[in-house]
C-alpha positions, 0 to 999 in steps of 0.5 A: 849629552844635552847642553854640549855644542859639538861640531861637525866637518863637511868632508869636501863640498856636498851642498846641492848648490855646489854640486849643481854648480860643478855640473853647469861649469862641466857642461859649459866646458863641454859645449865650448870645446864642441862649438870651438873644435867645430867651427875650427873643422868647419872653417878648415874644411871651407876655407884656405889661407892665403897671403897676397904678396904684392899691392895689385888689389889694393885698396882691397886688399894690400900687399902682405895681407892675410886673406881667408878664400872660400873653396868654391868651384869655378862654375859657382863664380859671378862677377864682381868677385875676388878669386884666387886661381892659377893659370900657367900662362899667367903666373905658376903662383895662385893669383887674386884678381876680381872677376869683371866679366864671364863667358858671353860678357862684353868688356870695354874701357873707358867712356866717361871713366868707367868700366863698361860691361855688356854696354852698362857703366859700371860703378865701382867703389873699391877702387881708390878715391878719384883713380880711374877705371882703367889706365889704359883703353881696353877694347871691346873684348867677348869673353868666351863661354867658360872663361873669365875677365879679371882686372885688379882693383890697383888698376895701374901697375896689376898683370891682370887681363889687360896684360894679357890681351894678344894671348891666345885666350885674349886675356881670359882665364878657364873657370876650372882655374879658379879654386877659391873665392875671397871672403875676408881680409884676415890680417890685418883684421879688416873683415869682410869684403864689401858686396860689388853693388855696381855689378848687381845691374847685370845679374845676382852677386855671390852670397858670402861664404859662412865665415861670420857663423864660423867665428861666431861658433869659435868665439861662443865656445872660446867664451864657454869654455873659459867661463865654465872653467872660471865658474866651477872653481868659484861655484866649488868654493861658495858650496864649500862656504855655504856648507860650512855655514850650515854646519856651524850652525847646525852644531851649534844647537 
């Protein structure tokens, strides 16, 4: 009948905008889950968490700090790396120290208050300000092939290679004893370790692992999941409101 106003009830959200919003929301959540879970799985495969119980690596790593260490082969270790290793002549537990010399190097200390490797004085900015490179003299040691000479960054009390100079291996540790290389301190959140640039004059340094990429994937995934989950209801409400408005306009004709 002409002249009568009619209204229609739209069951659900059938507007194109609402359907598109729902699809985009679902895609964002799905992609976020892939990135989030993929980042965690990748990180779990590549990295191992460790808690450092002593201050022997201070100030780089404090007592009780939680670190992430990339699983590597001992053959990939280079000078300046902070590594996790187990040597039963030192301890039955994993230990964390810095590699200052590799097989074939000669290491000694201290002329001019600095560590000397292959006749080169090494700048060590990771030591506490005003700290000597060593609190006792290190006689010149030639590191055997396939072995490493390691020191703690807290030189006054670290039980490192200097405490084992009289051992059969002259304080050195086999490369095969290395389990991982520390990339970052994650608790407290001090971030990635600084590059040991003082060793660059002796050869290439190790490249950092993909920890930043792993973290970026996890964060991006979390943002997409939360954003997609929040956008879905918003898009649905917006689409329903628009549909009701359109229906009201059509019914008033």
